[in-house]
C-alpha positions, 0 to 999 in steps of 0.5 A: 235260938231266940228272937228277943224283939218285944215288938215281935213277941208281943205281936203274937196271938196265943191261945192255950187250951185248958188241958195244955199245962196238965198234959205238959206235966206228964210228958218230957216232950212237946210236939211242934208244928209250924204252919204257913198257908197250910190249909190244903194239908190241915185235914190230913194233919188232924187225922195224923195227929189223932191217929198217933198211938201215943196220943196224950202229948202237948202240941204247939201249933204256930201259924206263921201269919198265913194268908189263907184259912189256916188259922180259922181251920185250926180253931175249928178242930175238935175240942178234945184236940184244942184242949191240949194245944198252945196255938200261936199266930205270928204278927208277920211271916218270919220264914220257917227258921224265924218262926221257930226262933221266935216261938222257942220260948213257948216250949216248956219241955225238956225235948221237942219233936218237930212235924212239918205241915206237908209231910205224912206222919205214921201212927208210930211217929210220936211214940218212937221218938217219945220212947227214944227221948225217955231213954236218952243219956245226958249227952244225947241231944238229937234223935231222928227216925227214918223216913220214906218219900212221897210225891205232891199227891201223896203217892209213896215213891221209891226212897233213894239212899238216905245219908242217915243210913251210912253216916258215921255219928259215933263221935263229935268229929265224925258227926261234924264231917258227915253233916258237912259233906251232906246233911244227915240229920232229918229235921222233919223226923227229929226230936231235939233237946231244948236246952241244946237248941236254945244257945244256937244263934244263927241268922234267920232271914234265909231258908238256905242251909239253916239245918246244916248250920245248926247241926254243925254248931251242935256237934260239939255240944252232944251226940246225935242218934239215928233211930232206924224205924220208918215213921213218916213220908217226906213230901217232895214239894218244889214250893217248900222254903228249902226247895224254892230258892234261886240258884244264887242264894243256893251258893250265897247261903251255904257260903255265909253259913259255913263261914260263920260255922268255921269261925265259931267258938263251937268249931274251935271247941270241937277242934280242941277235943281232937287227939293229935293223932287224928288231927291230920285226917280231920283237917283233910276231911273238913277241907275236902268237905267244904269243896264238896259242899260249896264246889271249887271256887273262890267261895270255897277257898275263903271258907277253907282259909277260915276253917284252916285258921281256926284249926291252926289256932286250936292246934298251934299250927302243928297240923301240916294240912291246915297250916299249908292251906293257910300258907297257900292262900296267903301266898296269893296275897303276898310273899312276905312276913306271914308266909315266912312265919308259916314256913318257919313254923313248919320247919321248926315242927319238922325239925328241919331247915325252911324249905319254901313251898314250890312256887312253880306249881300251877294254881287251881282255877279257884285259886286264880279266881281268888287271886284276881278277886284280891287284886281288884279289891282295894278298901278305902281305909287302906288308901294312901295320902297323895303327894299334896296331902303328905306335903301339907301334913309335913309342912304343918308338922314342922311349922306348928307344935304338937298341941296346936297341930293336933287342933288344926289337923282335927278341924281340917279333917272334920271339915274335909269329911263333911264334904267327903262323907265316904272318906275313911277319915269320916269317923263321926 
């Protein structure tokens, strides 16, 4: 992840403690703490940082242009703490993901451990994750510990079942499927290999779904490991970025994110690694997972089409499940060359004659919704010339040689486009 805007980068205020670089040399990780209007939590955060059993670690604190006293309060922390801190203040509030992307260039260690301003971290948090990264293998890129739950007042609550307790993270494909259905990696209690985070590029303007999008894009790059040791309490804060979303953005964000993931080189690379005998079950799990995450709607039908086409590309359309998903969706649009090709491919791979899919089967509500959407969508670039335009072009074509005709028509189209700037012929 990276924001290369020089205006945003140069607009940061950066204060580096005199011992920061020395401490950095003795650690393989940096603790990253993002702050936004965090004044109510800063006194508790300072106590938690000072109470860590592994204390001599580099700390990067980013104030995301807070409107409260956060920056002033942090500058007043004890000298022994400030000496090993790199303190950064963003020029504007970029949101949690944007702030992280802008300041990832300030992480100089192999690993980074994230902390959130409103959660409570126990004294073992840094040492547990620090030990994990110190003993990591080359393919391990994420570690995350267990976490409990607390209310806004800090009272510990009963912790419901966590996805991390049961998620199958043993292989890239199982980890992808698990996090597609339900985010299993706990970002508030995680350590990330910096080199595996840097290449991940996602839009950072929305706080809807970024954790899952990053996780799914990382699935083909390395392995994730859960450390079953409780190190923190997650605060149920209804005003946090991930919770303070309106219902429509809760739909739009995952749809846009999963569309990008399913069309990505990362997902294609993951598909290419899946043995032939596992492709059928994997494609089923991906398509089912999309329905679980997005609900059954035209949104999920479109994302399933994108996912199925990527799987089809990776496997030369040999897998029945992904091929038939593409076929079923294209049948909503047309009953021609594309559907015929897919049917013939299926018959060829099966070693049989073409047997068209039964068109009498009722469509699902989601398919009907998508079919209606396709029927009402008419791009301007697909519009046909009217009778008068066709007659005029034919007349000019018969009357003038090509060399002159080209100049006349080009002039006419440019003139037409000036008066009709929304025309698909306006290519200026």
